[in-house]
VMD Tcl script that draws the C-alpha trace (Angstrom):
set ca {
  {3.08 -9.18 5.71}
  {1.45 -12.50 5.42}
  {-0.70 -11.39 2.29}
  {2.79 -9.94 0.60}
  {4.25 -13.34 1.06}
  {1.17 -15.37 -0.10}
  {1.50 -13.08 -3.64}
  {4.85 -14.11 -3.81}
  {3.98 -17.86 -3.82}
  {1.91 -17.65 -6.04}
  {3.86 -15.27 -8.42}
  {7.37 -16.70 -8.14}
  {8.62 -17.93 -11.58}
  {5.27 -17.62 -13.36}
  {5.48 -16.59 -16.97}
  {3.92 -13.50 -17.68}
  {3.40 -12.07 -21.15}
  {2.17 -8.43 -20.99}
  {1.54 -6.37 -24.15}
  {1.81 -2.42 -23.53}
  {4.69 -3.24 -21.07}
  {6.04 -0.07 -21.91}
  {3.21 1.99 -21.31}
  {2.45 4.04 -17.97}
  {0.08 1.22 -16.25}
  {2.41 -1.52 -17.99}
  {5.45 -0.10 -16.10}
  {3.89 -0.17 -13.15}
  {2.60 -4.06 -13.88}
  {6.15 -5.06 -14.75}
  {8.06 -3.42 -11.45}
  {5.15 -5.12 -9.51}
  {5.33 -8.45 -11.12}
  {9.33 -8.39 -10.83}
  {8.46 -7.74 -6.64}
  {6.89 -10.95 -6.60}
  {9.26 -12.58 -8.60}
  {7.75 -13.42 -11.90}
  {9.05 -13.99 -14.69}
  {7.89 -10.81 -17.30}
  {8.36 -10.81 -20.64}
  {7.08 -7.87 -22.97}
  {5.58 -6.82 -26.15}
  {5.00 -3.42 -27.31}
  {6.09 -0.32 -29.16}
  {9.46 1.26 -28.17}
  {8.90 3.14 -25.02}
  {9.04 7.24 -25.47}
  {12.33 8.58 -24.06}
  {10.95 10.04 -21.12}
  {8.69 7.77 -19.87}
  {8.48 5.66 -16.79}
  {9.68 2.50 -18.34}
  {12.74 4.06 -19.77}
  {12.84 5.73 -16.13}
  {12.87 3.26 -14.03}
  {15.18 0.74 -16.58}
  {12.68 -1.72 -16.80}
  {14.34 -3.75 -19.92}
  {17.15 -4.80 -17.43}
  {14.72 -7.16 -14.98}
  {12.74 -8.66 -18.19}
  {13.42 -11.82 -19.48}
  {12.60 -10.89 -23.11}
  {11.36 -7.21 -24.59}
  {9.72 -7.62 -27.88}
  {9.36 -4.09 -29.51}
  {6.76 -4.51 -32.13}
  {3.42 -4.15 -32.89}
  {-0.01 -6.01 -31.86}
  {-1.35 -5.76 -35.49}
  {1.79 -7.38 -36.51}
  {-0.10 -11.07 -36.47}
  {2.60 -13.20 -37.40}
  {5.37 -11.83 -34.86}
  {3.10 -11.94 -31.77}
  {2.06 -16.05 -32.52}
  {5.32 -16.56 -33.08}
  {6.41 -14.49 -29.55}
  {3.74 -16.70 -27.73}
  {4.90 -19.63 -29.03}
  {8.65 -19.28 -28.36}
  {7.61 -18.09 -24.79}
  {5.02 -20.69 -23.93}
  {3.47 -17.80 -21.16}
  {1.18 -18.75 -17.93}
  {-0.46 -16.06 -17.89}
  {-1.25 -12.75 -20.15}
  {-2.06 -9.29 -19.67}
  {-3.45 -7.12 -22.59}
  {-2.35 -3.74 -21.81}
  {-1.37 -2.34 -25.66}
  {-3.67 0.01 -27.01}
  {-3.87 3.76 -28.13}
  {-5.41 5.15 -24.77}
  {-6.04 8.58 -25.34}
  {-9.63 10.19 -25.88}
  {-8.15 13.15 -27.75}
  {-5.99 11.24 -29.64}
  {-8.73 9.38 -31.15}
  {-10.28 12.50 -32.23}
  {-7.22 13.17 -34.02}
  {-6.33 9.52 -35.63}
  {-9.43 7.92 -35.35}
  {-8.20 5.00 -37.63}
  {-5.29 4.55 -35.77}
  {-6.96 4.36 -32.61}
  {-9.71 1.50 -34.32}
  {-6.83 -0.52 -36.38}
  {-5.05 -1.02 -32.52}
  {-7.62 -1.35 -30.48}
  {-9.81 -3.42 -32.53}
  {-7.20 -5.34 -34.96}
  {-4.99 -5.45 -32.13}
  {-7.25 -7.05 -30.16}
  {-8.58 -9.77 -32.58}
  {-4.76 -10.78 -32.82}
  {-4.30 -10.87 -28.87}
  {-7.40 -13.04 -28.48}
  {-6.19 -15.26 -31.66}
  {-2.93 -15.75 -30.10}
  {-4.87 -16.57 -26.80}
  {-6.78 -19.47 -28.51}
  {-3.83 -21.05 -29.99}
  {-1.71 -21.06 -26.74}
  {-1.53 -24.33 -25.08}
  {0.38 -22.97 -22.24}
  {-1.82 -20.28 -21.10}
  {-3.84 -20.41 -17.86}
  {-4.93 -16.65 -17.25}
  {-5.43 -14.12 -19.46}
  {-7.10 -10.43 -18.63}
  {-7.94 -7.65 -21.29}
  {-7.64 -4.55 -20.14}
  {-10.08 -1.91 -21.57}
  {-11.49 1.12 -20.09}
  {-14.01 2.82 -17.48}
  {-15.33 4.53 -20.81}
  {-17.17 1.51 -22.25}
  {-20.47 2.43 -20.69}
  {-23.68 3.93 -22.89}
  {-24.21 7.02 -20.53}
  {-27.54 7.81 -18.89}
  {-28.75 10.95 -18.09}
  {-29.50 10.06 -14.53}
  {-26.43 10.35 -11.95}
  {-25.85 6.63 -11.61}
  {-22.58 3.81 -11.00}
  {-22.27 1.73 -13.82}
  {-21.84 -2.09 -13.20}
  {-20.65 -4.75 -15.39}
  {-23.96 -5.68 -16.99}
  {-25.15 -2.24 -17.84}
  {-25.17 -1.48 -21.73}
  {-22.06 -0.79 -23.45}
  {-21.90 2.32 -25.75}
  {-19.26 5.09 -26.71}
  {-19.53 7.80 -29.42}
  {-16.35 8.95 -29.39}
  {-13.38 6.99 -31.39}
  {-11.35 5.73 -28.29}
  {-14.33 4.99 -26.34}
  {-16.33 2.90 -29.37}
  {-13.03 1.20 -30.10}
  {-12.86 -0.31 -26.25}
  {-16.52 -1.38 -26.67}
  {-15.67 -2.99 -29.74}
  {-12.47 -4.63 -27.78}
  {-15.32 -5.98 -25.22}
  {-17.55 -7.32 -27.91}
  {-14.77 -9.26 -29.32}
  {-13.37 -10.54 -25.97}
  {-17.07 -11.57 -25.02}
  {-17.36 -13.44 -28.59}
  {-14.01 -15.42 -28.18}
  {-15.03 -16.34 -24.29}
  {-18.35 -17.57 -25.15}
  {-17.31 -18.86 -29.26}
  {-13.93 -20.44 -28.43}
  {-12.95 -20.40 -24.83}
  {-16.31 -21.95 -23.02}
  {-15.08 -25.44 -24.36}
  {-11.54 -25.65 -23.51}
  {-9.23 -25.38 -20.46}
  {-9.61 -21.59 -20.79}
  {-13.22 -21.72 -19.60}
  {-13.53 -19.16 -16.80}
  {-10.22 -18.07 -17.40}
  {-10.26 -15.01 -19.86}
  {-11.87 -11.96 -18.54}
  {-12.05 -8.25 -19.59}
  {-11.30 -5.40 -17.10}
  {-12.54 -1.89 -16.70}
  {-10.57 0.70 -14.35}
  {-11.16 3.99 -13.56}
  {-8.83 7.35 -14.31}
  {-5.44 6.09 -12.92}
  {-3.02 8.18 -11.70}
  {0.50 7.90 -10.28}
  {4.04 8.83 -10.57}
  {5.75 8.90 -13.98}
  {2.65 9.49 -16.41}
  {3.37 11.71 -19.08}
  {0.51 11.47 -21.47}
  {-0.95 14.52 -23.24}
  {-4.10 15.89 -22.06}
  {-4.41 13.81 -18.88}
  {-5.04 16.04 -15.94}
  {-2.51 15.17 -13.58}
  {0.25 15.23 -15.31}
  {-1.03 18.49 -17.24}
  {-0.69 19.84 -13.57}
  {2.68 18.56 -12.45}
  {3.88 19.92 -15.63}
  {2.58 23.40 -14.73}
  {3.61 23.21 -11.19}
  {7.22 22.39 -12.37}
  {7.01 24.85 -15.06}
  {5.20 27.42 -13.29}
  {2.75 27.83 -16.50}
  {-0.89 28.48 -16.08}
  {-2.86 25.11 -15.95}
  {-5.45 25.16 -18.99}
  {-8.78 23.02 -17.98}
  {-11.31 21.77 -19.76}
  {-14.18 20.12 -18.14}
  {-13.71 21.40 -14.47}
  {-17.39 19.77 -13.48}
  {-16.33 16.32 -15.41}
  {-16.58 13.70 -12.40}
  {-14.26 10.86 -12.46}
  {-12.97 7.55 -10.80}
  {-9.83 8.77 -9.61}
  {-7.62 6.43 -8.45}
  {-4.30 5.49 -8.08}
  {-2.47 3.26 -10.68}
  {-1.37 0.18 -8.34}
  {-4.97 -0.25 -7.42}
  {-6.28 -1.78 -10.63}
  {-3.11 -3.25 -11.07}
  {-3.38 -5.55 -7.94}
  {-7.01 -6.21 -8.94}
  {-5.76 -7.60 -12.44}
  {-3.43 -9.47 -10.70}
  {-6.12 -10.73 -8.37}
  {-8.15 -11.43 -10.99}
  {-5.73 -13.45 -13.01}
  {-4.55 -15.50 -10.07}
  {-8.10 -16.74 -9.52}
  {-8.73 -17.76 -12.95}
  {-5.22 -19.14 -12.62}
  {-6.61 -21.15 -9.78}
  {-9.75 -22.11 -11.28}
  {-11.91 -20.25 -8.60}
  {-14.26 -18.07 -10.69}
  {-16.41 -20.85 -12.12}
  {-19.77 -19.59 -13.92}
  {-18.88 -16.08 -13.12}
  {-19.09 -13.91 -15.91}
  {-15.99 -12.73 -17.21}
  {-16.14 -8.80 -17.29}
  {-14.87 -6.65 -13.91}
  {-14.90 -3.42 -12.81}
  {-12.17 -2.06 -10.54}
  {-13.00 1.58 -9.37}
  {-12.65 3.39 -5.97}
  {-14.93 3.98 -3.43}
  {-18.03 6.83 -3.59}
  {-15.41 9.41 -1.91}
  {-13.06 9.70 -4.66}
  {-15.75 10.11 -7.45}
  {-15.13 14.19 -7.65}
  {-14.93 16.71 -10.30}
  {-11.75 17.64 -11.74}
  {-11.99 21.57 -10.21}
  {-11.88 19.47 -6.85}
  {-8.93 17.81 -7.56}
  {-7.02 20.84 -8.60}
  {-8.28 22.26 -5.29}
  {-6.80 19.30 -3.46}
  {-3.80 19.63 -5.09}
  {-3.48 23.49 -4.32}
  {-3.07 22.60 -0.79}
  {0.29 21.40 -1.45}
  {1.28 23.03 -4.52}
  {0.93 26.61 -6.08}
  {-1.30 26.27 -9.07}
  {-2.31 29.01 -11.42}
  {-5.27 28.04 -14.00}
  {-7.81 29.19 -16.23}
  {-10.97 27.10 -18.04}
  {-10.78 26.54 -21.84}
  {-14.39 27.45 -22.91}
  {-13.62 27.18 -26.26}
  {-12.99 23.40 -26.21}
  {-14.97 21.62 -28.85}
  {-13.88 17.95 -27.57}
  {-16.94 16.14 -26.30}
  {-16.51 14.05 -23.28}
  {-18.38 12.22 -21.10}
  {-19.29 14.22 -18.26}
  {-20.15 12.04 -15.02}
  {-18.51 8.90 -14.67}
  {-18.98 6.50 -11.75}
  {-17.90 2.75 -11.53}
  {-19.50 -0.12 -9.30}
  {-17.09 -1.97 -7.67}
  {-19.50 -4.21 -5.77}
  {-18.71 -7.43 -7.92}
  {-14.55 -7.25 -7.57}
  {-15.80 -7.05 -3.87}
  {-18.01 -9.50 -3.70}
  {-16.12 -12.64 -5.62}
  {-12.31 -11.42 -5.68}
  {-12.58 -9.85 -2.20}
  {-10.71 -6.82 -4.14}
  {-11.35 -3.26 -2.57}
  {-9.55 0.07 -2.66}
  {-7.39 1.04 0.03}
  {-6.09 4.30 -0.49}
  {-8.69 7.18 -1.03}
  {-7.98 10.11 -2.97}
  {-6.50 12.53 -0.45}
  {-3.57 9.44 -0.35}
  {-3.45 9.05 -3.96}
  {-2.71 12.48 -4.58}
  {-0.27 12.59 -1.60}
  {2.08 9.85 -3.13}
  {2.15 10.99 -6.41}
  {3.11 14.65 -5.57}
  {5.84 12.59 -3.54}
  {6.73 10.67 -6.15}
  {7.26 13.66 -8.44}
  {8.85 15.56 -5.61}
  {11.02 12.78 -4.92}
  {12.11 12.28 -8.80}
  {12.99 15.97 -9.17}
  {15.50 15.28 -6.57}
  {17.33 12.49 -8.59}
  {16.04 9.63 -6.76}
  {15.74 6.19 -8.22}
  {12.41 5.79 -10.11}
  {12.28 2.14 -9.97}
  {12.70 2.29 -6.25}
  {9.84 4.88 -5.79}
  {7.61 2.48 -7.46}
  {8.51 -0.42 -5.45}
  {8.38 1.61 -2.34}
  {4.88 2.67 -2.94}
  {3.98 -0.89 -4.16}
  {5.00 -2.46 -0.89}
  {3.24 0.34 1.07}
  {0.20 -0.88 -0.36}
  {0.53 -4.62 -0.24}
  {1.19 -4.63 3.41}
  {-1.50 -2.72 4.42}
}
mol new
graphics top color blue
foreach p $ca { graphics top sphere $p radius 0.5 }
foreach p [lrange $ca 0 end-1] q [lrange $ca 1 end] { graphics top cylinder $p $q radius 0.2 }
display resetview
């Protein structure tokens, strides 16, 4: 409880600007920050009707809810100038690998030009004291050997989504070294890369857990593309808390001369195959599945993140293993089917996490 109180004392009344606040991760971040007493200002495209943002009625507790595109530079700058935020989280993106293949131009425009606009807005914003640019675990150049990727490993991505996020990383590093190094934002802007996040309220297409939930709820056969692919599975609360901790330590100027790129991944026992995730859930739910052997979508087979840097300098570490995480995801979806309050369900899980 002491840790929860300390968090609240820092975040209370902080003006926080979040891009992509209507998305799955953005909604969980809004709910967590609201619990901690922050003043939240969201900038994003309009949410889908079936989304956690709508289900949890996030608009009700936001200080401002701006529906616009991050590619709209004029509107973005005007919003930042008006709000004068203390802290910024950039989550807005085209976030899906398969969508990147279907719409590569849209993916590159959003994830590259949108990030340029955000970085330029940060450069102009005098009130900002901390900013975190969220990218992805898929920014690393994949090696043939089975290794854990650390923050200084070579970047590289062949599919449009991954490549666009690599560009966002390069742009962030360029702005840090070209513009922020000699200003009051020195050591206060960074990029964050997290693993495959899962949690209640995720309705994205072609993502394993939402597909499993839809299969179970609709009693339909689940089609899986890559049963042997390994991912860094983690509950969405884990990296979200990591982002908040990173932003706070930057704000407090406690990360001097530490390079601004961070992994937030689970511990080693949560790096398992897709088929093994399905087997774990089958212990609780009936799942019928088939393997799509004709899929032409190329995706990274093994992806593991090293979390040593975050553990050492941020004192952040994963708290929930995969079994606990899956239990909470299933519990959330079962409770939602019983018409329980989506926001309260998220809050209860966040409070359990923060009290550990």
